[in-house]
Every structure is written in structure tokens, then in C-alpha cells.
N, C-alpha and C positions, 0 to 999 in steps of 0.2 A: 609687560607693564612694570615700570620701575616702582619700587616701594619708597615713597618720599614722605617725609614728615616735616612739619613746621611747628616749632615750639615758640610760643609768644609769651614773653614776660610782661604781664599787664601792669607791672610796677615800674617798668622802664619809662624814662622821662617822656618819650614821644609816643608811647603806646597805652597811656592811661585813659580812663573814661573821658570821652568827648574829644580825643585827639584825632584829627583827620587822617594821620598816618596809619592808624589801626584799620580804618575802613579801606584805605588804599592797599594795605598789605593783604587783607582778606580777599579783596577783589583780584589780586594777582596770584592767589594760592590755589587755583584750579589744579586738580590732580594731586594735591597734598592732603594728607591727614593732618588736621590742625589740632594742636594741644595748647590750651591757654592756661597759664599758671600764675599764681600770686604768692605762693609760699614754696620753700624748699621741699616740704613734704609733697606738695602737688607736683613739683618737678620730678621728684623721685618716682612718684606714681606714673607720670607720663613716660619717663625713661623705661620703666618696667613694661608698660604697654607697648612701647616701640620695640623693645627687645622681643616681646612675645609675638608681635606681628611681623617682625623682620624689617630691615631697613637697608636701602641702597645709599641713602643720604639723609641727613637731618640738618635742617636750617634752623639756627638759633637766632631769634629776633629779640634784640635788646642791646645792652651795653657790654662793657668789659666784664662786669660781674656776672652777667647772664652767660657769657661765653665760658667763663671759669666754672660756674655752677653747673651749666649744661654739660660740659665736657666731663666734669667729675661724676655727675649722675649717670651719664651714658657709659663711662668707663666701668663703673660699678655694675650697671645692669647687663653689660655685655662681657662680663668676666675679664676685664682688662684689655679687650680689643674692640674699641668703639668703632662704629661705622664712619664713613666720610661725613664731615661737617662743613657747614658754611655759615657765615655771619651776615645777617641782615642788620646793619648798624643803626639802632634807634636809641642809643644811650646819650649821655651828656658829652663824652669826649671820644669814645670809640677808638682807643689807642691801638688795640690789637688789630682791628680791621684796617686802620690806616697804615700799619706796618706791612700789611699784605697788599691789597690793591684797591681799597676803598678811596674813591675820589668823587667830588661833585655832590649832588643832592641825594638825600637818603632814599626817598621813595622811588625815583627812577633806577637807582642802583639796585635796590632790593628786587624790583620788578624784573630787571635784566637777569639777575642771579637766579630767581625762581624759574624764569622762562628757560634759561640754559640748562638748569637741572632737570626740568620736565622734558626737554628735547633730547637730553642725553649728550649735549654738546659742551657741557662745562668741563674744563680741564681739571685735573687733580694734581695737587702739589703736596708732597710730604713735608710736614712742618714739625720741628722739635717741640717738646713740652717739658714742663717741670713737674715733679711729684713732691708734694709737701706733706710731712707728717709732724704732728705736735703732740705734746704730752697731755693734752686734753682729749685725745682720741680722734682728733681731726685728721683726715686723709683726703687730700684734694689734688686735682690736676690743674695746671695753669701755665702762665707764660712770664709773668713779672712778679718777683718777690722783693719786698723792701722792708727794712727795719731802720731804727734810728731816725734820721731826718725825714725819710720817706713816710714813715708812720706818723711822725709829728705834723708833717705837711698835710696829710689827709685828715688828721684830727682837726686842724685849723680850717681846712677846706670845707669839711662837712658842718662845722660850726658856723660858717658864714651864711648870711641870709640868702645868697643865691649860689648856684653851682653852674658849671659849664666851662668851656674853653677860655672865655674872656675873664671870668672870675678867677680861674686857676692862674692865668697869666698875670693878673694884678697881684695875686698873693705871692707869686714868685718874685715879682719886682719889689714888693715890700720887704721880703726876706733878704734879697740881695742888697738893697739899699741899707737895711738895718745892720747887715754884717759889716758895713763900712763905718757906720756911725754908732754902733753899740746899742741898737734897738732891742726892746724887750722881746718882741716876737721872734726875731732872729736868734736871740740867745736861747729861747725856749726850743725852737725847732732844730737848731744846729748843735745843741748841747750833746756831748757824747753820752751814750747809754752804757751802763756797766754790764758787760757780758764777756763771755769767752767764745772765740771763734776757732773751729777746727776745720781745716780744708784738706780734703783727700787724705785724712788721717793725721795731718800735721797741725798741732795746736799753735795758734799764732800768739806772739808775745804780748800784745796790748791787752789791757783789762777793761777797756771801754772803747766804743766805736760810735762816732757821730753818723756814719753812713755805712749801711750794708745793703747792697742791691745785687740781685742776680737775675739774669733774663736770657731768654733765647731770642729776643728781639733787640735790634740795635737802637730803636727810638722809644724812649719811655713816655713820650707825649710832650707837646709844646717844644719839640726840637731838642729835648734833653737826651743827648747821645752818650750817657754815662757808660752804658754797656754797648759800646761801639762795635764789639766783636760778637754780639749776640747772634746765634744761628750760624756761626762760622764753621763749626765742626760738629759732626754727628756725635751724640753721646756726651755732649759737654754744654755747659752754660757759661756765660761770661759773668764772673763774680768780681765786684769792686767793693772794697771796704776801706774806710779811712778812720783814723783816730784823731785827726786834726780838729781843733776847736773852731768856733764860729769865725773868729777874726782871720784865720788862715784858710778855712774851707770856702766861705762865702765868695770871696773874690775870684775863685776859680771857675765861676759860672761861664765866662767866655770859652774856656777850654772844653767844658761840657757841651756847649752848643756846637763847637767845631768837631766833636767826636775825638778829642785828644785825651791822652793819659793825664791824670792829676799830677801836679808837681809836689815835690817834697817827700819826706820819709813817712813811715808808719802807714803805708798803704798795702793793700792786697789788690792786685790787678792780674787776673789769671783766668784761663779756661779751665774749669773744674768739673769733675764728674759728680762730686757731692760735697756738701759742707753741713756742719751742725753749729747751731747758735744756742748758747745757754745764758740766759739772763740771770741776774742776781735775784730777781723776783718776777712775777708775772708782768709781761710788758706787751706792748702792741707790735704787731707786724701787719703787713699789707700783702695781699695776693690779688693782682689784677684789679686794684682799686677798692677791694673789700677789706675793711678793718677787722682784724682778728686779734686774739690775745693768747699768750701761752708763756711758759717759762723755758721750755726747750722746744726747738724746731729743727727738723732735719729736712734738707732739700737735696734731691737727687735729679739728675737728668732723666726725664721720663721718656716713654716711647714716642716715636713719631706718629702723627695723626694725619690722615688724608684730608686735605682742605680743598673744597671746590672753588673754582674761579670762573666767572662768566667770560 
């Protein structure tokens, strides 16, 4: 008998009170031990129970933040060697799941995934991860790190009255248009943040960066292929950093959508094993859509994790 667990984030957009997706997910979860969480503390407790019971696979139901937090909790509970995971995508954008194999409607996809895990027919694919440490004591596992415009974008996104793929696409359009006309939103989002960047031990010359993004995934969402080499090589992440200002950086959106290298000087575009970012003061960064803050952040290529596919 396989030891299967389903962790449900009840704060995810489509799994809140009254959402039909929650009932459908529970109905499909025969053979799984179900853990429902609403806080990080509850998630840590669930991960500890899973480690105590043993696990052949853990399905994480929620969005990108759920995947990051769940993988982080499981890595801690299993002393650095988490069990196989799978994603039942019930968040707003589900970027990580879409980079892997999620297509179509959420509920049928989740039902197929749980059925395959229960039958033992799900395939396992090893996927690379990131390991992030900051000077506030945070230590996390994830897939997409961003600072500069990535963090400013998410600040604006979460301040908007609605979230989701359509809302994010509208915000990108406003920022792109504003970069051509001198709009205030673009100036705020694309303005370089004062920081020093050290990549694989080499300190970069710029003193401010408008963009710092590192990922083991090629698509950052909405077709943004900044890290077009994400996942290309084991033990490495694709790091892209730019010191260009709004007028020069914004018009390069078409290159990003095509998965091409940014034009101009003052860029870092490399497969890296690690990098460190030191801001002049506490500043925002993003890990898998979750806004965090620190003055110093260190990102390394993390261990591969087994991911189930239906």
C-alpha cells in the first residue's frame, strides 16, 4: 500500500470556503491522507506528521506559493531529502505547474494526477530547485527568484483590486506602454534598485540593478522567457540581471517573449551555481510569487526533487 498524502492550502484562490473545487478535490482523494492548512505553522505541523508516517508521494494543492512553502516544509521535515511531490494547481496563475505539464481545467487535471499516484502509474521526473537564504533567518526552497522590477511588479499586482492571469497581463501591458511614454508606474517598477551582485564568487561592477531574476524554469509566467535556459543544466540556475533604466529595459519585452538574450551592456546572463545580492537597505524580493524582504540574500542551485506526472 502506497503512503500518499494530500496537502490542501485552504487559502488558495480556488480552495477557499464555498469553492466547488475543494469538494471535487476531496472526492478524488480516496487513498490519500488529507492535511488541510491555513497557516505556515499548520503546514510545518502537517509536514512533520507526514515525515512521521512516511510518504511515497505528497500532492500539494494550491498555487505557486503553496508549492514553494510545501517543498520548504517537507525539505525541513525530511532532513533535506523530501519525498516525491506533485502539484494540484488551484492558485491564481500556477506558473510552476504550467512549466511542467499542467494544461486544461484544474479539477480534471488534479483528479487524473491523484488517480495515477494511487495506481502507482504516475511517472517520476527529477526537477531542479533553488535554495534561498536571507539575513532575516529565512531558508526556503523554490523555483523562481526575482528582485528589482520583479518585486516591484508583484507589489503593484497585489495592490490591484483583482488578481489572476488576466490582471497580470493588463499590468504588464501598462508597464510596457509606460516605458515608451514615461509613465509613472513604469518608472517605479523599472527603476534600478541599489545593490551589489556577486555571481559564483565574482562581484559585478554595477551598483544598481533594475532586474535580477534566477530560475530553474524557462517560463516565468505570461510567456515571459527571461530565464530561457532555466533547467538546462544540473546544478545550475539561469541568472539574468540588468542595470538598464526604464527607457532602455521596457522596450525589450518582445525579446523576452521570444526567449532571447537582452540587448545592450550592463547585463549578466549566465548559468550560475550561486549568487548573492546585498541591498543598501532592506528591500523586497520574490520567491515563486511570494513577496519577502531582506538586506542580504544568497541563492544556490538546490537539490533535484522527484515530481510526479500523470
